[in-house]
C-alpha positions in Angstrom: -8.2 2.0 -20.5 -4.7 3.5 -20.5 -2.6 0.3 -20.3 -0.3 -0.7 -23.1 0.2 -4.4 -22.6 1.5 -4.8 -26.2 4.3 -2.3 -25.7 7.8 -3.2 -27.2 9.3 -3.6 -23.7 6.6 -6.1 -22.8 5.7 -4.2 -19.6 2.4 -2.5 -19.0 2.8 1.3 -18.9 1.2 2.7 -15.8 -0.4 6.0 -16.8 -2.7 7.8 -14.4 -5.2 9.5 -16.7 -8.2 8.7 -14.5 -10.9 11.3 -13.6 -10.1 10.3 -10.0 -6.6 11.6 -10.3 -7.1 14.2 -7.6 -8.4 11.7 -5.1 -7.1 8.1 -5.3 -8.9 6.8 -2.3 -11.8 4.4 -2.3 -13.7 3.5 0.9 -17.0 1.7 1.4 -18.9 -0.4 3.9 -20.0 -3.8 2.9 -22.4 -6.4 4.4 -20.5 -9.1 6.3 -21.5 -11.8 3.9 -19.7 -13.7 1.2 -21.6 -11.5 -1.3 -20.2 -8.4 0.4 -16.7 -9.8 0.2 -17.1 -10.5 -3.5 -18.4 -7.1 -4.2 -15.4 -5.5 -2.3 -13.0 -7.5 -4.4 -14.7 -6.5 -7.7 -14.8 -2.8 -6.8 -11.1 -2.8 -5.8 -10.3 -4.4 -9.2 -12.3 -1.7 -11.0 -10.8 1.1 -9.1 -7.2 0.0 -9.7 -7.9 -0.3 -13.4 -9.4 3.2 -13.4 -6.4 4.5 -11.6 -4.0 3.1 -14.2 -3.1 -0.2 -12.6 -4.5 -2.4 -15.5 -6.3 -5.7 -15.3 -3.9 -8.7 -15.8 -0.8 -7.0 -14.4 1.0 -8.6 -11.5 0.5 -5.5 -9.4 -3.3 -5.4 -10.1 -3.8 -9.1 -9.4 -1.7 -9.0 -6.2 -3.6 -6.1 -4.7 -7.0 -7.6 -5.6 -6.0 -10.9 -4.1 -4.9 -9.2 -0.9 -8.2 -7.2 -0.7 -10.1 -10.4 -1.3 -8.3 -12.3 1.5 -8.7 -9.5 4.0 -12.4 -9.0 3.1 -13.1 -12.8 3.4 -11.3 -12.9 6.7 -13.5 -10.0 8.0 -16.6 -12.0 7.0 -15.4 -15.4 8.3 -13.6 -14.4 11.5 -14.7 -10.8 12.2 -18.4 -11.0 11.6 -20.8 -9.7 14.2 -24.4 -10.2 13.2 -25.9 -6.9 11.9 -22.6 -5.2 11.5 -20.8 -4.4 8.3 -17.1 -4.4 7.5 -15.3 -1.4 6.0 -12.7 -1.5 3.2 -10.5 1.3 2.1 -8.0 1.4 -0.7 -5.4 4.1 -1.1 -2.8 4.4 -3.9 0.1 6.7 -3.4 2.9 7.5 -5.9 5.6 9.1 -3.6 8.2 8.1 -2.7 7.2 4.9 -4.6 3.9 3.6 -6.0 2.1 1.7 -3.2 -1.4 0.4 -2.7 -2.7 0.2 0.9 -5.7 -1.9 1.7 -7.4 -1.6 5.1 -10.3 -3.8 6.2 -12.1 -3.1 9.5 -14.5 -5.3 11.3 -16.3 -5.0 14.7 -14.9 -8.1 16.4 -12.1 -7.2 18.7 -11.5 -10.5 20.4 -10.4 -12.4 17.3 -7.1 -10.9 16.1 -5.0 -12.2 13.2 -1.9 -14.2 13.9 1.3 -14.3 11.9 1.0 -17.3 9.5 4.0 -19.0 11.1 2.3 -18.8 14.5 -1.0 -20.4 13.3 -1.9 -24.0 12.9 -2.7 -24.6 9.2 -5.7 -27.0 9.4 -8.5 -26.6 6.9 -7.9 -22.9 6.7 -5.3 -20.4 7.7 -3.6 -19.9 4.3 -5.1 -16.6 3.5 -2.7 -14.6 5.6 0.2 -16.7 4.1 -0.9 -15.3 0.7 -1.1 -11.7 2.2 2.3 -12.0 3.8 3.8 -13.3 0.5 2.2 -10.6 -1.7 2.4 -7.6 0.6 5.6 -5.7 1.4 4.1 -5.1 4.9 1.0 -6.0 6.8 -0.4 -5.8 10.3 -3.4 -4.9 12.4 -4.4 -2.4 15.1 -7.4 -1.8 17.2 -10.1 0.2 15.4 -9.9 3.8 16.5 -13.0 5.2 18.0 -15.0 2.0 17.6 -15.0 -1.6 18.6 -13.1 -4.0 16.5 -9.8 -4.1 14.5 -8.3 -3.0 11.3 -6.1 -5.3 9.2 -4.0 -3.6 6.6 -1.5 -4.5 3.9 0.7 -2.5 1.6 1.6 -3.8 -1.9 4.2 -2.3 -4.3 2.8 -1.2 -7.7 6.1 -0.9 -9.5 
């Protein structure tokens, strides 16, 4: 890949020499199962590396963790039998490098709550991780279909 982890400055150099340079958007539907959530996480990791955000960097690991949490929440809390969830990843460079992850499910009546509003019993820590890693996050009703979209934006620089 194009990272230079052993550079003299100690920082990975982000170089965008991917064949996907013209279109840095990835979107796919996944089965609402733990296997679908794992596949979504792995494909986000591969895409980021192909787009010049190398494995092992703080930016890469943060975006992958956010994608994994949102996909897992779609499976656990947004699952409707027989319906898939949709994940999209978009990386933009201007005005600053940002990765936006959006996960849509078909369950409209279960909406995410801010971590400070939720009881933290056996679960509920996933959105705490998202809130800690993302610059911004939120949700909105899914346009033109039942359900909701949960999104998060993470800095890449």
